Backbone as ProteinMPNN parsed JSONL, in Angstrom:
{"seq_chain_A": "MNDNESILAELHKISAWTDLQRKMTKWSLIFIAVCIPALIVFGVIMEHHVKTTLEDVEPGGKQDWYDVDRNVRVGDFDKAIRIGEELILKTPQYPEAHRRLAGAYLAAGKVEKASEHYAEAFHLFPSEENEKLLMAIERRNKAEQPNGAANGSQPFRSETNPTSSAAGSPR", "coords_chain_A": {"N_chain_A": [[85.193, 43.917, -15.688], [83.948, 42.708, -17.676], [83.188, 40.288, -16.719], [81.242, 41.084, -14.912], [79.306, 42.122, -16.616], [78.492, 39.861, -18.051], [77.404, 38.372, -15.979], [75.368, 40.087, -15.217], [73.832, 40.042, -17.566], [73.064, 37.401, -17.549], [71.513, 37.398, -15.209], [69.435, 39.059, -16.074], [68.258, 37.416, -17.988], [67.333, 35.352, -16.348], [65.557, 36.794, -14.771], [63.699, 37.627, -16.722], [62.708, 35.151, -17.455], [61.458, 34.297, -15.04], [59.524, 36.294, -14.831], [57.964, 35.673, -17.048], [57.075, 33.14, -16.226], [55.558, 33.89, -13.968], [53.534, 35.412, -15.207], [52.341, 33.441, -16.822], [51.379, 31.69, -14.838], [49.627, 33.42, -13.494], [47.668, 33.971, -15.531], [46.794, 31.41, -16.02], [45.554, 30.749, -13.585], [43.552, 32.709, -13.604], [42.113, 31.859, -15.842], [41.223, 29.321, -14.925], [39.703, 30.166, -12.741], [37.627, 31.426, -14.027], [36.588, 29.534, -15.847], [35.832, 27.173, -14.396], [33.571, 27.928, -12.659], [31.893, 28.677, -14.791], [31.557, 26.246, -16.155], [30.225, 24.814, -14.148], [27.831, 26.278, -13.901], [26.85, 25.896, -16.507], [26.497, 23.098, -16.437], [24.465, 22.857, -14.46], [22.37, 24.213, -15.717], [22.013, 22.572, -17.986], [21.28, 20.164, -16.727], [18.836, 20.903, -15.584], [17.421, 21.453, -17.929], [17.387, 18.918, -19.185], [15.992, 17.457, -17.253], [13.448, 18.73, -17.243], [12.723, 18.176, -19.851], [12.53, 15.366, -19.808], [10.451, 15.093, -17.954], [8.373, 16.176, -19.423], [8.084, 14.297, -21.416], [7.591, 11.719, -20.217], [5.198, 11.492, -18.233], [3.039, 12.657, -19.632], [2.627, 11.166, -21.841], [1.092, 8.601, -23.899], [-0.435, 6.065, -22.133], [0.13, 2.586, -21.546], [-0.188, -1.024, -21.315], [2.284, -1.827, -20.467], [3.05, 0.146, -18.732], [1.432, -0.436, -16.57], [2.513, -2.91, -15.754], [5.123, -2.036, -15.145], [4.658, -0.289, -12.989], [3.667, -2.089, -11.13], [5.951, -3.617, -10.704], [7.641, -1.712, -9.478], [6.267, -1.296, -7.195], [4.142, 0.477, -6.946], [1.184, 0.065, -6.595], [-1.404, 1.167, -6.533], [-1.328, 3.126, -8.535], [-0.818, 1.47, -10.724], [-3.175, -0.031, -10.806], [-5.03, 2.01, -11.247], [-4.246, 2.957, -13.809], [-4.603, 0.574, -15.212], [-7.381, 0.155, -14.96], [-8.32, 2.35, -16.401], [-7.369, 1.669, -18.937], [-8.679, -0.754, -19.381], [-11.233, 0.013, -19.838], [-11.09, 0.934, -22.404], [-10.446, -1.325, -23.892], [-12.261, -3.72, -23.383], [-12.627, -6.345, -24.199], [-10.232, -7.657, -24.345], [-8.362, -10.259, -23.417], [-5.772, -10.495, -22.287], [-5.459, -8.028, -21.117], [-7.232, -8.126, -18.953], [-5.96, -10.126, -17.528], [-3.507, -8.937, -16.847], [-4.384, -6.753, -15.323], [-5.595, -8.149, -13.277], [-3.333, -9.28, -12.137], [-2.149, -6.969, -11.091], [-4.064, -6.235, -9.177], [-3.865, -8.478, -7.517], [-1.227, -8.256, -6.618], [-1.55, -5.993, -5.097], [-2.997, -7.032, -3.075], [-5.706, -7.336, -3.271], [-7.707, -9.633, -3.519], [-10.278, -10.502, -4.281], [-11.046, -8.755, -6.402], [-9.006, -9.407, -8.137], [-9.665, -12.041, -8.676], [-12.079, -11.698, -10.056], [-11.191, -10.488, -12.443], [-9.388, -12.405, -13.414], [-11.247, -14.425, -13.911], [-12.74, -13.216, -15.935], [-10.778, -12.993, -17.919], [-10.364, -15.709, -18.431], [-12.907, -16.349, -19.361], [-13.02, -14.839, -21.727], [-10.857, -15.858, -23.163], [-10.37, -19.001, -23.108], [-7.819, -20.43, -22.177], [-5.197, -22.762, -21.234], [-3.347, -21.639, -19.497], [-4.769, -19.4, -18.484], [-6.803, -20.798, -17.214], [-5.374, -22.178, -15.22], [-4.45, -20.007, -13.692], [-6.888, -18.942, -12.806], [-7.902, -21.116, -11.34], [-5.953, -21.305, -9.341], [-6.265, -18.867, -7.987], [-8.854, -19.187, -7.059], [-8.485, -21.361, -5.329], [-6.916, -20.115, -3.461], [-8.723, -18.222, -2.467], [-10.593, -19.963, -1.278], [-8.98, -21.133, 0.667], [-8.495, -18.98, 2.329], [-11.001, -18.281, 3.272], [-12.022, -19.895, 5.563], [-10.428, -18.831, 7.567], [-11.338, -16.336, 8.022], [-11.95, -12.983, 6.899], [-10.445, -12.172, 3.796], [-7.259, -10.793, 3.762], [-5.129, -10.393, 2.177], [-2.499, -10.6, 2.991], [-0.959, -12.832, 2.791], [1.445, -14.36, 0.663], [1.022, -14.916, -2.859], [0.822, -18.135, -4.112], [1.633, -20.307, -6.628], [0.215, -23.293, -7.252], [1.363, -26.478, -8.17], [0.996, -29.522, -10.024], [1.71, -32.307, -8.107], [2.411, -34.801, -9.072], [3.424, -34.406, -11.629], [5.869, -33.122, -11.239], [7.224, -35.019, -9.806], [7.33, -37.074, -11.591], [9.101, -36.198, -13.525], [11.563, -36.172, -12.297], [14.515, -38.059, -11.692], [14.848, -41.07, -9.779]], "CA_chain_A": [[83.876, 44.355, -16.053], [83.365, 41.729, -18.57], [82.52, 39.271, -15.892], [80.027, 41.677, -14.34], [78.297, 42.25, -17.672], [77.951, 38.528, -18.346], [76.564, 38.007, -14.835], [74.187, 40.929, -15.32], [73.032, 39.516, -18.68], [72.466, 36.137, -17.079], [70.462, 37.762, -14.253], [68.301, 39.578, -16.859], [67.597, 36.239, -18.577], [66.612, 34.666, -15.272], [64.461, 37.678, -14.404], [62.698, 37.545, -17.787], [62.086, 33.832, -17.374], [60.556, 34.286, -13.884], [58.372, 37.134, -15.176], [57.14, 34.868, -17.941], [56.439, 32.117, -15.396], [54.535, 34.558, -13.167], [52.412, 35.754, -16.092], [51.648, 32.197, -17.199], [50.658, 31.219, -13.664], [48.517, 34.346, -13.248], [46.624, 33.767, -16.53], [46.233, 30.067, -15.808], [44.628, 30.851, -12.454], [42.391, 33.485, -14.053], [41.344, 30.96, -16.717], [40.564, 28.322, -14.076], [38.703, 30.849, -11.932], [36.486, 31.762, -14.876], [36.03, 28.349, -16.519], [35.179, 26.219, -13.489], [32.19, 28.354, -12.391], [31.104, 28.647, -16.027], [31.191, 24.841, -16.378], [29.225, 24.429, -13.144], [26.566, 26.907, -14.307], [26.407, 25.184, -17.7], [26.006, 21.783, -15.997], [23.184, 23.028, -13.772], [21.372, 24.568, -16.742], [21.739, 21.376, -18.793], [20.534, 19.214, -15.899], [17.458, 21.41, -15.508], [16.825, 21.273, -19.259], [17.136, 17.484, -19.4], [14.949, 17.039, -16.324], [12.151, 19.203, -17.729], [12.417, 17.445, -21.082], [12.074, 14.033, -19.424], [9.139, 15.218, -17.327], [7.396, 16.419, -20.481], [7.918, 13.088, -22.225], [7.106, 10.542, -19.503], [3.832, 11.353, -17.75], [2.019, 13.118, -20.55], [2.524, 10.26, -22.978], [0.014, 7.637, -23.923], [-0.12, 4.96, -21.245], [-0.254, 1.274, -22.046], [-0.127, -2.099, -20.32], [3.64, -1.898, -19.927], [3.075, 1.049, -17.58], [0.827, -1.183, -15.466], [3.523, -3.868, -15.297], [6.241, -1.304, -14.546], [4.237, 0.215, -11.682], [3.589, -3.239, -10.223], [7.33, -3.978, -10.351], [8.221, -0.745, -8.554], [5.478, -1.297, -5.971], [3.097, 1.503, -6.953], [0.032, -0.747, -6.99], [-2.576, 2.018, -6.778], [-1.175, 3.73, -9.858], [-0.962, 0.391, -11.7], [-4.603, -0.353, -10.892], [-5.715, 3.154, -11.877], [-3.945, 2.92, -15.245], [-5.24, -0.625, -15.747], [-8.832, 0.379, -15.052], [-8.55, 3.261, -17.536], [-7.117, 0.938, -20.184], [-9.657, -1.831, -19.567], [-12.431, 0.639, -20.403], [-10.875, 1.082, -23.841], [-10.373, -2.651, -24.53], [-12.834, -4.678, -22.425], [-12.638, -7.702, -24.754], [-8.84, -8.09, -24.474], [-8.127, -11.125, -22.25], [-4.469, -10.187, -21.669], [-5.674, -6.84, -20.294], [-7.835, -8.573, -17.694], [-4.961, -10.894, -16.796], [-2.537, -7.996, -16.275], [-5.05, -6.0, -14.265], [-5.751, -9.085, -12.159], [-2.024, -9.362, -11.485], [-1.957, -5.746, -10.307], [-4.931, -6.352, -7.995], [-3.309, -9.51, -6.651], [-0.035, -7.681, -5.992], [-2.025, -5.029, -4.104], [-3.677, -7.763, -2.015], [-7.151, -7.29, -3.495], [-7.889, -10.96, -4.111], [-11.6, -10.604, -4.905], [-10.993, -8.086, -7.705], [-8.115, -10.206, -8.982], [-10.441, -13.205, -9.09], [-13.035, -11.26, -11.082], [-10.504, -10.245, -13.714], [-8.906, -13.695, -13.92], [-12.415, -15.116, -14.463], [-13.071, -12.569, -17.209], [-9.736, -13.391, -18.875], [-10.649, -17.087, -18.819], [-14.143, -16.325, -20.147], [-12.721, -14.303, -23.056], [-9.892, -16.729, -23.834], [-10.234, -20.16, -22.206], [-6.556, -21.144, -22.382], [-4.731, -23.538, -20.09], [-2.71, -20.708, -18.566], [-5.825, -18.645, -17.797], [-7.495, -21.729, -16.334], [-4.513, -22.408, -14.059], [-4.476, -18.803, -12.862], [-8.2, -18.859, -12.179], [-7.998, -22.17, -10.32], [-5.063, -20.959, -8.231], [-6.86, -17.78, -7.208], [-10.012, -19.752, -6.362], [-7.961, -22.139, -4.194], [-6.476, -19.156, -2.445], [-9.941, -17.691, -1.842], [-11.149, -21.002, -0.4], [-8.076, -21.312, 1.799], [-8.601, -17.822, 3.212], [-12.355, -18.141, 3.798], [-12.192, -20.368, 6.938], [-9.667, -17.999, 8.5], [-11.965, -15.015, 8.133], [-11.899, -12.168, 5.681], [-9.142, -12.173, 3.112], [-6.569, -9.524, 3.911], [-4.108, -10.282, 1.151], [-1.158, -10.521, 3.547], [-0.193, -14.015, 2.426], [1.892, -14.283, -0.729], [0.354, -15.756, -3.842], [1.633, -19.281, -4.488], [1.084, -21.086, -7.72], [0.328, -24.704, -6.926], [1.573, -27.327, -9.337], [0.612, -30.906, -9.867], [2.861, -32.975, -7.523], [2.81, -35.975, -9.846], [4.21, -34.018, -12.789], [7.238, -32.824, -10.85], [7.856, -36.248, -9.363], [7.554, -37.927, -12.762], [10.217, -35.682, -14.293], [12.841, -36.286, -11.583], [14.973, -39.438, -11.553], [14.968, -41.531, -8.383]], "C_chain_A": [[83.156, 43.383, -16.948], [82.607, 40.659, -17.808], [81.22, 39.815, -15.312], [78.92, 41.794, -15.395], [77.691, 40.888, -18.024], [77.049, 38.05, -17.215], [75.254, 38.791, -14.895], [73.274, 40.452, -16.46], [72.339, 38.217, -18.274], [71.344, 36.416, -16.085], [69.234, 38.315, -14.973], [67.536, 38.418, -17.507], [66.759, 35.518, -17.528], [65.398, 35.488, -14.861], [63.352, 37.638, -15.456], [61.958, 36.205, -17.732], [61.108, 33.765, -16.197], [59.342, 35.16, -14.126], [57.404, 36.373, -16.092], [56.391, 33.785, -17.154], [55.33, 32.711, -14.535], [53.311, 34.895, -14.003], [51.623, 34.505, -16.487], [50.833, 31.66, -16.029], [49.441, 32.087, -13.388], [47.381, 34.102, -14.247], [46.006, 32.373, -16.432], [45.227, 30.086, -14.669], [43.379, 31.646, -12.833], [41.496, 32.612, -14.94], [40.576, 29.925, -15.899], [39.452, 28.968, -13.265], [37.462, 31.218, -12.735], [35.82, 30.499, -15.415], [35.299, 27.4, -15.577], [33.775, 26.691, -13.109], [31.307, 28.34, -13.636], [30.668, 27.213, -16.342], [30.13, 24.377, -15.386], [27.862, 25.011, -13.52], [26.0, 26.204, -15.538], [25.839, 23.807, -17.342], [24.657, 21.868, -15.325], [22.081, 23.346, -14.78], [21.01, 23.345, -17.58], [20.952, 20.343, -18.004], [19.072, 19.632, -15.795], [16.736, 21.198, -16.838], [16.477, 19.812, -19.518], [16.004, 17.005, -18.498], [13.565, 17.484, -16.799], [11.754, 18.501, -19.014], [11.895, 16.05, -20.757], [10.699, 14.081, -18.764], [8.052, 15.437, -18.369], [7.099, 15.137, -21.246], [7.195, 12.002, -21.447], [5.632, 10.582, -19.115], [2.759, 11.735, -18.746], [1.785, 12.179, -21.712], [1.348, 9.315, -22.844], [0.412, 6.425, -23.08], [-0.605, 3.649, -21.844], [-0.04, 0.233, -20.943], [1.27, -2.295, -19.755], [3.8, -0.964, -18.734], [2.462, 0.373, -16.352], [1.861, -2.14, -14.891], [4.684, -3.171, -14.593], [5.876, -0.796, -13.15], [4.077, -0.92, -10.678], [4.996, -3.607, -9.771], [7.949, -3.005, -9.356], [7.4, -0.604, -7.269], [4.421, -0.217, -5.879], [1.802, 0.858, -7.457], [-1.198, 0.104, -7.302], [-2.509, 2.665, -8.164], [-1.349, 2.673, -10.945], [-2.433, 0.042, -11.897], [-5.366, 0.768, -11.586], [-5.493, 3.146, -13.392], [-4.641, 1.728, -15.888], [-6.737, -0.461, -15.916], [-9.163, 1.321, -16.21], [-8.389, 2.521, -18.861], [-8.159, -0.141, -20.442], [-10.962, -1.268, -20.116], [-12.319, 0.775, -21.914], [-10.901, -0.261, -24.568], [-10.944, -3.714, -23.598], [-12.821, -6.125, -22.927], [-11.235, -8.283, -24.913], [-8.482, -8.939, -23.251], [-6.805, -10.845, -21.545], [-4.585, -8.965, -20.766], [-6.252, -7.237, -18.941], [-6.822, -9.347, -16.857], [-3.942, -9.965, -16.141], [-3.143, -7.171, -15.145], [-5.267, -6.882, -13.043], [-4.432, -9.242, -11.406], [-1.738, -8.142, -10.627], [-2.815, -5.786, -9.038], [-4.365, -7.37, -7.014], [-2.077, -8.992, -5.926], [-0.421, -6.685, -4.902], [-2.755, -5.71, -2.954], [-5.191, -7.763, -2.143], [-7.543, -8.548, -4.264], [-9.23, -11.083, -4.826], [-11.607, -9.967, -6.294], [-10.092, -8.849, -8.67], [-8.865, -11.416, -9.514], [-11.432, -12.847, -10.192], [-12.348, -11.099, -12.444], [-9.866, -11.521, -14.278], [-10.055, -14.481, -14.547], [-12.805, -14.521, -15.82], [-12.047, -12.929, -18.286], [-9.979, -14.814, -19.356], [-11.899, -17.168, -19.684], [-13.863, -15.859, -21.584], [-11.787, -15.21, -23.853], [-9.609, -17.927, -22.934], [-8.972, -20.982, -22.496], [-6.178, -21.898, -21.111], [-4.095, -22.631, -19.037], [-3.759, -19.919, -17.784], [-6.598, -19.54, -16.837], [-6.675, -21.991, -15.076], [-4.52, -21.211, -13.124], [-5.8, -18.679, -12.118], [-8.349, -19.898, -11.076], [-7.132, -21.84, -9.109], [-5.67, -19.862, -7.363], [-8.095, -18.272, -6.461], [-9.569, -20.593, -5.169], [-7.503, -21.202, -3.086], [-7.672, -18.557, -1.724], [-10.526, -18.698, -0.87], [-10.278, -21.203, 0.831], [-8.196, -20.168, 2.798], [-9.979, -17.702, 3.849], [-12.499, -18.683, 5.214], [-11.475, -19.502, 7.962], [-10.294, -16.626, 8.699], [-11.836, -14.282, 6.819], [-10.498, -12.19, 5.096], [-8.505, -10.811, 3.263], [-5.438, -9.36, 2.926], [-2.696, -10.246, 1.695], [-0.316, -11.732, 3.201], [0.236, -13.908, 0.97], [1.152, -15.268, -1.606], [1.29, -16.881, -4.223], [0.922, -20.044, -5.58], [1.308, -22.548, -7.408], [0.473, -25.501, -8.209], [1.151, -28.737, -9.006], [1.813, -31.669, -9.317], [3.312, -34.193, -8.335], [3.652, -35.593, -11.042], [5.636, -33.704, -12.413], [7.965, -34.087, -10.404], [8.154, -37.146, -10.568], [8.774, -37.477, -13.546], [11.559, -35.861, -13.599], [13.243, -37.75, -11.451], [15.109, -39.818, -10.093], [16.11, -42.466, -8.211]], "O_chain_A": [[81.93, 43.273, -16.955], [81.538, 40.202, -18.213], [80.22, 39.102, -15.228], [77.743, 41.588, -15.097], [76.488, 40.793, -18.268], [76.039, 37.393, -17.464], [74.176, 38.245, -14.659], [72.052, 40.467, -16.31], [71.181, 37.976, -18.616], [70.318, 35.735, -16.115], [68.108, 38.072, -14.54], [66.307, 38.44, -17.564], [65.623, 35.123, -17.788], [64.324, 34.932, -14.629], [62.174, 37.616, -15.101], [60.746, 36.14, -17.937], [60.017, 33.217, -16.352], [58.242, 34.825, -13.684], [56.186, 36.432, -15.919], [55.207, 33.547, -17.395], [54.27, 32.102, -14.387], [52.179, 34.689, -13.564], [50.392, 34.511, -16.485], [49.701, 31.217, -16.223], [48.36, 31.581, -13.088], [46.224, 34.031, -13.833], [44.827, 32.189, -16.732], [44.154, 29.495, -14.784], [42.271, 31.294, -12.426], [40.273, 32.626, -14.803], [39.398, 29.681, -16.16], [38.377, 28.389, -13.114], [36.367, 31.312, -12.18], [34.592, 30.415, -15.431], [34.244, 26.875, -15.934], [32.839, 25.9, -13.228], [30.119, 28.03, -13.556], [29.528, 26.991, -16.752], [29.229, 23.623, -15.754], [26.851, 24.311, -13.462], [24.798, 25.945, -15.603], [24.812, 23.4, -17.886], [23.784, 21.04, -15.586], [20.981, 22.8, -14.693], [19.834, 23.106, -17.855], [20.049, 19.708, -18.549], [18.175, 18.797, -15.906], [15.569, 20.808, -16.859], [15.392, 19.507, -20.015], [15.149, 16.232, -18.932], [12.615, 16.702, -16.76], [10.57, 18.255, -19.244], [10.924, 15.597, -21.362], [9.871, 13.2, -18.995], [6.935, 14.942, -18.218], [5.966, 14.924, -21.678], [6.256, 11.407, -21.977], [4.862, 9.768, -19.625], [1.661, 11.18, -18.703], [0.849, 12.37, -22.488], [0.698, 9.246, -21.801], [1.47, 5.833, -23.293], [-1.611, 3.604, -22.552], [0.25, 0.571, -19.795], [1.426, -2.869, -18.677], [4.587, -1.239, -17.829], [2.919, 0.584, -15.229], [2.066, -2.18, -13.678], [5.174, -3.65, -13.57], [6.693, -0.864, -12.232], [4.33, -0.726, -9.489], [5.218, -3.878, -8.59], [8.705, -3.422, -8.478], [7.793, 0.124, -6.358], [3.85, -0.019, -4.807], [1.385, 1.077, -8.594], [-1.947, -0.202, -8.229], [-3.513, 2.739, -8.873], [-1.961, 2.945, -11.978], [-2.883, -0.158, -13.026], [-6.241, 0.513, -12.413], [-6.438, 3.309, -14.163], [-5.204, 1.845, -16.976], [-7.299, -0.897, -16.92], [-10.154, 1.126, -16.914], [-9.172, 2.717, -19.791], [-8.491, -0.418, -21.595], [-11.715, -1.979, -20.781], [-13.324, 0.738, -22.624], [-11.324, -0.336, -25.721], [-10.191, -4.532, -23.07], [-12.994, -7.044, -22.127], [-11.075, -9.316, -25.564], [-8.314, -8.397, -22.159], [-6.73, -10.949, -20.321], [-3.887, -8.873, -19.756], [-5.812, -6.742, -17.903], [-6.815, -9.245, -15.631], [-3.556, -10.188, -14.994], [-2.491, -6.922, -14.132], [-5.14, -6.423, -11.908], [-4.42, -9.327, -10.178], [-1.15, -8.263, -9.553], [-2.352, -5.418, -7.958], [-4.386, -7.143, -5.805], [-1.902, -9.263, -4.738], [0.286, -6.543, -3.905], [-3.098, -5.061, -1.966], [-5.888, -8.155, -1.207], [-7.692, -8.532, -5.486], [-9.305, -11.712, -5.881], [-12.109, -10.558, -7.25], [-10.372, -8.93, -9.866], [-8.714, -11.776, -10.681], [-11.605, -13.603, -11.148], [-12.877, -11.53, -13.468], [-9.813, -11.695, -15.495], [-9.88, -15.126, -15.58], [-13.159, -15.255, -16.743], [-12.415, -13.145, -19.441], [-9.823, -15.106, -20.541], [-11.955, -17.955, -20.628], [-14.404, -16.418, -22.538], [-11.91, -15.319, -25.073], [-8.712, -17.875, -22.093], [-9.058, -22.101, -23.001], [-6.77, -21.693, -20.051], [-4.281, -22.833, -17.837], [-3.654, -19.784, -16.565], [-7.006, -19.094, -15.764], [-7.228, -22.023, -13.977], [-4.587, -21.372, -11.906], [-5.823, -18.346, -10.933], [-8.864, -19.596, -10.0], [-7.541, -22.074, -7.972], [-5.593, -19.927, -6.136], [-8.359, -17.824, -5.346], [-10.199, -20.549, -4.113], [-7.693, -21.488, -1.904], [-7.645, -18.4, -0.503], [-10.913, -18.337, 0.241], [-10.796, -21.421, 1.926], [-8.014, -20.377, 3.998], [-10.104, -17.063, 4.894], [-13.07, -17.976, 6.044], [-11.888, -19.454, 9.121], [-9.789, -15.835, 9.496], [-11.638, -14.886, 5.764], [-9.503, -12.222, 5.819], [-9.114, -9.791, 2.94], [-4.842, -8.286, 2.847], [-1.769, -9.902, 0.962], [0.91, -11.681, 3.3], [-0.524, -13.42, 0.133], [0.712, -16.322, -1.148], [2.43, -16.632, -4.617], [-0.256, -20.381, -5.458], [2.448, -23.002, -7.308], [-0.202, -25.236, -9.204], [0.973, -29.092, -7.841], [2.855, -31.697, -9.973], [4.484, -34.568, -8.282], [4.517, -36.368, -11.45], [6.546, -33.989, -13.192], [9.174, -34.216, -10.599], [9.13, -37.896, -10.555], [9.428, -38.305, -14.18], [12.6, -35.718, -14.241], [12.406, -38.594, -11.133], [15.45, -38.978, -9.26], [16.353, -42.947, -7.104]]}, "name": "protein", "num_of_chains": 1, "seq": "MNDNESILAELHKISAWTDLQRKMTKWSLIFIAVCIPALIVFGVIMEHHVKTTLEDVEPGGKQDWYDVDRNVRVGDFDKAIRIGEELILKTPQYPEAHRRLAGAYLAAGKVEKASEHYAEAFHLFPSEENEKLLMAIERRNKAEQPNGAANGSQPFRSETNPTSSAAGSPR"}
């Protein structure tokens, strides 16, 4: 009988251990079943909150010339021109404003408007850079005139002095 009692005691230990394992597994699964959906719901709520916060900050803010440049870089030329025209009304004597707006018009293929703003930038601040930009746009206008109306489909190329590049290179 002694052997049977020791076997029975050992079986009770094994049974208690398996019951404990079953309970731990059951509560672990319940915890996972509750936490994963809760985390997903929390993530969706936070994403919505962050998205609405960013929407409130970005478009309603005060626009500046960096917004014009950013819209030109992403290819939204109409928005860049619209913002630029609004800003140029506030600072019509700012030559850099005319130069940036001219760049937006040029990127959109509106060469005539770009020429007007490059000319205004040169008039307000007759620098060498503004003169080069104005001369380049005028050369482009002249090159497009014999071919008919300017459609802006050709890329803008900045022409340089061929003697300056040849003088700097060793032969």
